[in-house]
N, C-alpha and C positions, 0 to 999 in steps of 0.2 A: 648307515645314516643315523645321526644322533637323534636323541629324543626331541630336541628343540627343532631340528630340521624337519622331522616327521610331523610335528604339530603345525609348523608353518605351511607344510604341504597340504595338510588337511583343511586348514583355514582357507587357503587359496582355492582348493577344489570346491569348498562350500560356497564361496563367493561367486564362483562361476555358475554353480547350480542355481543360486538365488537370482542371479542376473537373468537366467533363462526362464525363471518361474513367472508365469503370468497370473495364474489363478490357483488357489488351493481349495479343494472341495472336500468336506468331511461331514458325513451324516446329513446331507441335504443342505448344509450351510455353505455359503460361498464368500470368499474374501479376495478382492482384487488389490494387488500391491501397486503402489505408485513408486516413483523414483526414490523417494526418501526412505523407503522401506526395503530397498534391494539388498542392503548389506546387513539387514536384521536377520536373526535366526528364523528359519522356516517354522511357522507355528505348528504345533502338534494338534491332534484332535481335541485334546483336553483344553487347549488354549483358545480354540475357535468358539466364539459365542454365537449361538443361533439367534438371528434377529427376532426381536419381540414383535408379535403381531399386534397391530392397532385395530381395536374393535371398530367396525364401520358404524356409522350413524344409523340407528334403527328407523324403519319406516313408521312404526307405531311408537310414538314418543311419550305416551302417558297412559294412565288407566282411568276408569270411571271414578274410582275412589280418590285419586290424586286431583282429578278435575273438580270434584265436589269440594275439596279443601282449598282450591285456588280462590283467592279473594279478588274479585273484579269490581272496580269502582266505575260504574256506568256514568257517563257524562249526562248532565241534565240536558233537556231539549233546548234549542235556541228559542223556539216557540213552544211553550208547554203543551204537550199532547198532540203536536202537529208536525213539527220539523226538528229532526235530530241535529245535534252539533257535529261538525267535522265529517259530514256525509254529503253525498250527491243526491239531489232530489229533482223531480220533474213536476211541473204544473202544466197539465194538458187541458185543452178546451177548444171549442170551435172559434172561428174568427169573430171579432167584434163582441165578445162577451164580457171583457173586462180583465183579462189576464194581466196586462201591463199596468192597469190602474191598481190592482191588488198588490202586485209586486212593488210598485212605486210607493204605495202606502207603507209596506213593510220596511223597505230600506230607509224611508224617511223617518219612521218611528225609531229605528235603531240609531240613526244619526242624531236624533233629538233626545236620545236616552230615555225614551218613554218606558214606563213600567209594563205596558201591555200593548198588544195590537189586535184588533178585532176581538176584543174581550178575552184574549189569551195572554198569559204572562210571558214576558221576554226575559231571558237569562243571558245578559250581555257580558262579554269579556273585553273586547276592544272598543266598543261603542263607535264603530265605523262600519260603513257598508259601501258596496260598489254596484254600479248598474251599467252593463254593456248592452247597447241597443243597436240593432241593424235596421230596425223598422222605423223608429222615430228619431228625427234629428234633434239638435239642441233647442231649436225654436219650439217644437212640439212638447218637448220635456219641460221647458221653461214655462210654457203656457199651462201645462198640467199642474205644476207646482203653485202657480199664482192662483189657481182656482181653489186651493186649500185655505185661502185667507189666513195665512200664518202671521203671527206677530213678528216684529223685527228681531226679537231675540230668537224665536224659532227659526226664522230664515237664516240668521247668522250661524246657527248650529248645523245647518246643512252643509257647512264646510267639511263636515265629517262624512258627507255623501259624495263619493267620487264617481264621475260619469264619463263614459266614453261612447260616442255616437258617430253615426255617418261612416261606418266602415263595415266590411263584409268578411274579413278574415282576421284571425287572431295571431299575432306574433307571439308564439307560445313563450319563448325565453323572456321577452320583455314583460309579458303578462305575469309570469311566475316570479320574476325579480321584484316587480312592484308589489305583488301580493305578499311576498316575504318581507319586503321593506316596510310596508304600511300596516299590514295585518288587519283583516276585516272579519267581522262576525258573519257577514253574508255577502256573497257575490251573486247577482242575478244576471243571467245571460239570456237576452231576448232577441231573436229566437234561435232555437237549436238548429233548425234546418238551414239557416244562413251561415252558421259557423262551422258545422261539422265538415271534416275533410274526408274525401272518399264518398262511397256510395251509401246513402242513408238506409238502403235495404240490405246492405251487406253486413252480416253479423261481425265478421272479423274487423272491418273498417270501424264499425261503431265501438266495439270493445277497445280497440287501440286508441281511439279518440278520447273515450271516457276514462281510460286508465290514468292519464296524466292528471286529470282533474280530481280523481279519487285519491291519488297520492298526495296532491297538494292539500286537499281537504283534511285528510287524516293527519298530515304533518303539523298543521297550524291550528287545527280545530275550527276551521272555517267551513261554514255550510255553503254549498253551491247549488243554486236553483236554476234549472233550465226551463224556460217557457217553450211550450211545444204545442203542435196541433194534433188533433185526433183525425183518424181516417174518415173519409166521406161516408163510407158504409156504416160507420159507428155513430154518426151524428144523431140518429133518431133512437138509438138504443140507450140503455142506462149506463151509468159510470162503470168503467171496467179498465183494468190495467192493460188488457190486450187491445184496447182501442187506439193506442198510440200509433201515429203515422210512422211507417218505416219498420225496421227490423225489431224483433222481440228483444234483441240485445240492449235496446234503450231501456226497457223496463228491468231486465235482469242486471244491468250495470248500475241501477239506481237503488238506493236504500229505501227511498220513499217516493210514492207517486200520488199526486193529487189530481183529481178530476173536478173541473168547475163546470157547473150547469146552471141554466136559467130556470126560474119558476115558470110553469106553464100558464099561470094565471096573472102573475104580477111581474111586469118588466123590470122592476127595481130590486127584485130579490134574486140572490145567487146562492147556490149550494156548493160547498166545498167538501168533497168526499175523498178520504184516503183509501185508494184502491190497492195500495201496497204499503205495508208498515206493520210488521209482526209485533212490534213492541207496544202497539196501541190497541186499546179495547174497542169493542164495537161502538160504544157510545162516543168515543173520541174520534172515530173515523168519519163522522159526519157533522157538519155544522152549517148554519145559515148566516 
């Protein structure tokens, strides 16, 4: 057999071996050949590249030193010292104490671009507010507005106050779309018990319900204030964040909780106490 014939025979034999080869393993590394590589030379151990290990994401992602160097620009409150921007809050009280009246006064002040409400500075971004009511119809809301004796100019500015009434459930997608399209400084939802889906006493149901509102608030810097009732057993006790009707998840899912109480001697005086709000001082947590 000539030298050329011998070489051709070796090449043919090599191709047959390559065709039968499925996997080459060397020092723990594995290479699987596809059809385009069948006629290539079989790689040697020196030619096989061991895959590079990708470091997995660490559970602890920073240190105290790095955290101290991190610059965090905290947003100003929507209502200075009372209501944070871009957060979910709850205003809780007994029935017929004036929750809706106070909330209406706040949203109207935002729509009219007032500098303050209840003697506290307003820090406005969009100069618009929204009020969703399941308890009061448009007739009752309109009557409440007329009692304020506003000027024509002030009434006209209430075009920046968007109202939805006489319904019991929230079409979440429609609500979220309009909140994104219009952009509000504050959305008031009156009352929580009528809008919540699921069991009010079930922590899982409450957290899931509040989750969407928290995301929306954080995304657009919109404050969301739920009006809520306190439990019957708590009506005679002092203001407390654990007095809220229903699951404790209502309080834990909220950044700020207000309790509204009446003065024991004067029917016209109300006290607003922040029972949850770590960013506020003791002096800020109570006002009349």
